[in-house]
TILUM-27743 format. One line per field, with one value per residue (C-alpha): residue number from 1; chain; x negated, y negated, z. Coordinates in steps of 0.1 Angstrom, whole numbers. Layout:
num = NUM	...
cadena = A	...
u = X	...
v = Y	...
w = Z	...
# end
This chain:
num = 1	2	3	4	5	6	7	8	9	10	11	12	13	14	15	16	17	18	19	20	21	22	23	24	25	26	27	28	29	30	31	32	33	34	35	36	37	38	39	40	41	42	43	44	45	46	47	48	49	50	51	52	53	54	55	56	57	58	59	60	61	62	63	64	65	66	67	68	69	70	71	72	73	74	75	76	77	78	79	80	81	82	83	84	85	86	87	88	89	90	91	92	93	94	95	96	97	98	99	100	101	102	103	104	105	106	107	108	109	110	111	112	113	114	115	116	117	118	119	120	121	122	123	124	125	126	127	128	129	130	131	132	133	134	135	136	137	138	139	140	141	142	143	144	145	146	147	148	149	150	151	152	153	154	155	156	157	158	159	160	161	162	163	164	165	166	167	168	169	170	171	172	173	174	175	176	177	178	179	180	181	182	183	184	185	186	187	188	189	190	191	192	193	194	195	196	197	198	199	200	201	202	203	204	205	206	207	208	209	210	211	212	213	214	215	216	217	218	219	220	221	222	223	224	225	226	227	228	229	230	231	232	233	234	235	236	237	238	239	240	241	242	243	244	245	246	247	248	249	250	251	252	253	254	255	256	257	258	259	260	261	262	263	264	265	266	267	268	269	270	271	272	273	274	275	276	277	278	279	280	281	282	283	284	285	286	287	288	289	290	291	292	293	294	295	296	297	298	299	300	301	302	303	304	305	306	307	308	309	310	311	312	313	314	315	316	317	318	319	320	321	322	323	324	325	326	327	328	329	330	331	332	333	334	335	336	337	338	339	340	341	342	343	344	345	346	347	348	349	350	351	352	353	354	355	356	357	358	359	360	361	362	363	364	365	366	367	368	369	370	371	372	373	374	375	376	377	378	379	380	381	382	383	384	385	386	387	388	389	390	391	392	393	394	395	396	397	398	399	400	401	402	403	404	405	406	407	408	409	410	411	412	413	414	415	416
cadena = A	A	A	A	A	A	A	A	A	A	A	A	A	A	A	A	A	A	A	A	A	A	A	A	A	A	A	A	A	A	A	A	A	A	A	A	A	A	A	A	A	A	A	A	A	A	A	A	A	A	A	A	A	A	A	A	A	A	A	A	A	A	A	A	A	A	A	A	A	A	A	A	A	A	A	A	A	A	A	A	A	A	A	A	A	A	A	A	A	A	A	A	A	A	A	A	A	A	A	A	A	A	A	A	A	A	A	A	A	A	A	A	A	A	A	A	A	A	A	A	A	A	A	A	A	A	A	A	A	A	A	A	A	A	A	A	A	A	A	A	A	A	A	A	A	A	A	A	A	A	A	A	A	A	A	A	A	A	A	A	A	A	A	A	A	A	A	A	A	A	A	A	A	A	A	A	A	A	A	A	A	A	A	A	A	A	A	A	A	A	A	A	A	A	A	A	A	A	A	A	A	A	A	A	A	A	A	A	A	A	A	A	A	A	A	A	A	A	A	A	A	A	A	A	A	A	A	A	A	A	A	A	A	A	A	A	A	A	A	A	A	A	A	A	A	A	A	A	A	A	A	A	A	A	A	A	A	A	A	A	A	A	A	A	A	A	A	A	A	A	A	A	A	A	A	A	A	A	A	A	A	A	A	A	A	A	A	A	A	A	A	A	A	A	A	A	A	A	A	A	A	A	A	A	A	A	A	A	A	A	A	A	A	A	A	A	A	A	A	A	A	A	A	A	A	A	A	A	A	A	A	A	A	A	A	A	A	A	A	A	A	A	A	A	A	A	A	A	A	A	A	A	A	A	A	A	A	A	A	A	A	A	A	A	A	A	A	A	A	A	A	A	A	A	A	A	A	A	A	A	A	A	A	A	A	A	A	A	A	A	A	A	A	A	A	A	A	A	A	A	A	A	A	A	A	A	A	A	A	A	A	A	A	A	A	A
u = 61	75	63	56	51	29	16	-15	-46	-82	-113	-116	-81	-68	-33	-31	0	3	20	9	24	27	51	61	57	32	9	13	3	-27	-39	-36	-55	-83	-87	-97	-65	-42	-6	19	48	55	86	96	103	139	141	127	162	172	174	160	182	175	196	208	241	220	212	248	248	253	217	199	161	159	157	149	120	101	90	53	60	80	52	25	46	52	16	3	28	23	-14	-9	14	-7	-38	-19	-15	22	29	34	70	80	64	83	114	109	98	126	151	141	135	158	156	182	164	131	150	163	128	116	145	140	101	109	131	102	75	99	102	64	53	21	26	9	29	62	49	39	74	81	48	44	78	76	42	14	-10	-40	-16	-8	-46	-58	-33	-45	-81	-72	-55	-84	-110	-87	-90	-55	-53	-85	-75	-40	-58	-81	-51	-32	-63	-65	-29	-30	-61	-44	-13	-34	-51	-20	-4	-36	-29	8	1	-23	2	34	26	16	46	71	55	54	91	100	79	97	131	125	113	142	165	150	150	186	205	185	165	192	211	183	186	218	203	171	193	215	182	174	136	109	100	63	54	53	91	101	85	102	137	134	123	151	177	167	167	201	219	201	199	214	182	155	173	174	138	127	149	137	100	105	120	93	66	82	82	47	34	49	30	-5	-22	-3	-10	-46	-48	-31	-51	-84	-68	-62	-98	-111	-87	-102	-90	-75	-97	-125	-99	-84	-118	-127	-94	-101	-135	-123	-96	-118	-144	-119	-101	-131	-146	-116	-113	-147	-148	-117	-134	-118	-143	-158	-142	-108	-115	-125	-93	-72	-91	-86	-47	-44	-66	-37	-57	-62	-95	-109	-91	-109	-142	-137	-126	-159	-177	-159	-169	-203	-204	-188	-216	-242	-250	-250	-220	-237	-249	-215	-202	-234	-226	-191	-185	-189	-166	-188	-215	-252	-249	-221	-237	-270	-255	-236	-269	-287	-257	-259	-296	-294	-263	-245	-223	-190	-207	-219	-188	-171	-196	-187	-151	-154	-178	-152	-123	-142	-149	-111	-102	-127	-115	-77	-86	-105	-77	-50	-69	-75	-41	-21	-39	-37	0	6	-17	4	36	23	12	45	68	47	42	79	86	58	73	107	92	70	100	110	74	75	107	94	62	83	106	74	61	93
v = 19	1	-27	-18	-44	-34	-44	-31	-35	-36	-22	-54	-50	-82	-78	-77	-80	-75	-57	-28	-11	27	53	66	56	84	70	35	48	66	36	13	37	40	2	12	-1	14	10	-4	-5	-1	-3	-9	-45	-54	-29	-51	-58	-20	-2	33	63	62	29	8	26	49	18	6	1	36	39	9	6	-18	9	38	61	88	120	130	158	132	109	135	150	115	106	138	138	101	107	135	115	83	105	119	85	80	42	34	21	52	75	56	62	98	104	83	104	136	126	144	119	92	67	72	70	37	23	35	19	-13	-11	-3	-35	-56	-40	-46	-82	-88	-78	-58	-21	-27	-57	-38	-10	-36	-47	-14	-12	3	18	39	32	32	3	25	35	0	-12	18	10	-26	-17	8	-21	-45	-19	-6	28	35	70	80	62	80	113	103	91	124	143	122	126	165	167	146	168	200	186	176	212	228	206	213	250	248	228	246	280	264	240	267	291	263	256	292	297	266	279	313	299	275	304	328	298	287	320	350	344	325	359	375	350	364	398	388	371	403	423	399	401	378	368	363	328	332	343	315	291	306	307	270	261	282	267	232	241	255	231	199	203	167	156	172	168	131	129	148	126	96	109	114	81	63	83	72	36	37	52	23	-2	-14	-3	30	40	33	52	82	81	81	109	130	127	140	168	199	223	201	171	184	192	158	142	162	153	116	117	136	111	83	95	106	74	52	73	72	34	26	50	32	0	-15	-40	-26	-51	-45	-7	-10	-29	-3	26	10	5	42	57	69	64	30	40	47	16	-7	10	5	-30	-38	-22	-43	-73	-64	-59	-93	-108	-91	-62	-26	-4	25	6	-1	34	50	27	41	59	97	93	94	121	113	132	111	79	88	99	67	47	67	61	23	23	44	29	64	57	69	103	109	100	125	151	142	146	180	192	180	197	230	224	216	249	268	251	259	294	295	279	302	332	315	301	334	352	318	317	352	349	317	335	365	343	324	351	378	354	351	388	395	370	389	423	414	416	450	464	450	469	500	497	493	525	546	535	544
w = -451	-419	-399	-362	-335	-305	-273	-259	-238	-251	-237	-213	-200	-219	-233	-271	-293	-331	-358	-381	-412	-411	-424	-391	-354	-349	-374	-361	-326	-341	-361	-329	-309	-336	-329	-292	-278	-250	-261	-238	-262	-300	-320	-355	-364	-356	-328	-303	-286	-290	-257	-253	-250	-213	-214	-185	-177	-153	-132	-129	-92	-78	-65	-54	-59	-30	-2	-24	-15	-33	-19	-20	-44	-68	-69	-75	-103	-119	-117	-133	-161	-168	-168	-193	-216	-217	-224	-253	-269	-260	-252	-214	-217	-236	-210	-183	-200	-206	-170	-154	-176	-160	-123	-100	-71	-80	-57	-74	-107	-99	-89	-123	-142	-126	-133	-169	-172	-158	-180	-210	-199	-201	-166	-161	-151	-118	-111	-118	-93	-66	-64	-46	-25	0	1	-29	-44	-17	-18	-32	-59	-70	-68	-87	-114	-114	-118	-148	-165	-159	-171	-202	-188	-175	-186	-169	-137	-138	-139	-110	-90	-97	-86	-54	-45	-49	-29	-1	-2	1	31	47	40	56	87	88	86	116	137	129	147	181	181	173	200	227	219	223	255	270	258	273	307	311	302	328	355	348	342	353	384	405	405	424	453	469	465	485	511	517	523	551	545	544	510	498	489	450	452	475	452	421	436	447	412	397	421	412	375	376	401	395	357	350	368	350	317	323	332	300	279	295	291	255	248	268	248	216	227	240	208	188	208	193	226	229	192	198	229	215	182	204	224	191	182	216	223	233	206	178	183	160	132	135	132	100	84	93	77	48	42	44	21	-5	-6	-5	-33	-55	-52	-61	-89	-101	-102	-70	-54	-23	2	-13	-11	26	34	17	34	67	62	49	76	96	128	147	159	124	111	137	127	90	95	114	86	62	82	81	43	39	57	36	59	49	54	71	103	118	109	127	158	161	193	181	151	120	123	114	83	69	79	64	32	29	36	9	-14	-9	-16	-47	-61	-61	-34	-48	-58	-22	-7	-31	-18	19	11	-5	23	49	31	33	70	76	58	79	112	103	98	130	151	133	147	182	188	184	213	232	230	238	269	278	275	293	322	327	321	337	367	370	368	393	416	414	419	450	474	459	464	499	505	490	511	543	535	530	565	582
# end
């Protein structure tokens, strides 16, 4: 028999330390879990100063955790694996060491190493992660971990957090797939038009001048544009670069960001898609936070900061202020200018009255996820012929303008 010292949390989230006699560490872990405790760390007596095989040499200064970032994929994989291991009864500190040892991203590995050091020094798990928020661990991540520690349900919270991240990543992938095709198509169309204007069409000018004929108006306009594009390329390239830089600066200003976010929700084709994405993100984040035990005001604050849209953020902040004053949540959302549909606000109102707000928010999120998928499929089928038509009009119009004088010459020859 050996003595094992452990630190754990009880069902109320309070930190508990003690010792237990067992033949092996696994038996000690099983015995501690039988007492309803969630293990943070466990080690045989006298091994308290012993470092794990992960060691400190890894974090020797080659990679700094100060400016390190984790990719979305790294964080999702880490959360899912951590949830599985904690649920299996492995102590949190040991889970962190195992996962840090197998992380490929050296920056994220450095972050986990420093977090492990803090936890070993007595810092709570959420406190160790908060040190790297929001750069590596988003605000919602830290708050859910904190709620899991307080409630003593860290394993369940980690599973919920992993599911939330996976759903959010899937939604982002759908939007990316919807936007990739039109962006690439527009770039190709723009490149083809510039190539024709700069290198091909100007060669026809000397040909038409040698024929000494009156050119049709479309041909005159096209030749003038081509001449400007080929001879004054420094002007239009400078204007293009200045426009891109000005737009980048404008979108970073509070007013510009809000205006562009409003515009994105009211675009003719993509506006409905962006609006459904915003509602789905709002409902999923809010539902996950409430289910995890985060207070409603704190949840609304996080939802606003993670909305990704300044218009939605302002509406949620207004709703938060309404709740703070003792009013309901649904009314300010319903008064938003065409952002939250009546179905959403009425379901939220019913959820507030019935005490099942998180369940109804989850239903809203699932419904709009399906709507996003349907809209993406519709846009994909719509955008392809639209891009083909755009290319046909531009390129075909240029070709037609070039051939009009030829048709005119042919007609004159037939009449002679």
